[in-house]
Steps between C-alpha positions, in 0.01 A plus 500: 500500500271203563680286243834564669365404842349176376838438335672543837258252656549257215879523535486454876287188458723359224824558694347373825395175332838461327665518841250256652367749754146513635328837529528467877874427487563791265306736725717397796826527305404843368353619830175603331153376590368177352197697376730740315659213307158355414362838393806582289486167320126528438507867395321616815777749575537741212768724648753315718748716687860500377590369846278195448636439150859527629433257787342247264784531248755445777309197635485356147870580452439699181552866406192724527508526119418129476161572657430795271586350163 
């Protein structure tokens, strides 16, 4: 499970940078805390809620699958 979570964080970071968003901007767009974005990208959160993943995917304008692959 750990590998998958770090993959989610890696994908969030990659997509966020591709779209030119700061961690702070993404957190506001997704309506999740700034700390959550930081922890996800750094692997500090090992089990994000599906709600969080869905909000981030929507803010990044990608399907949830894009964060899981």
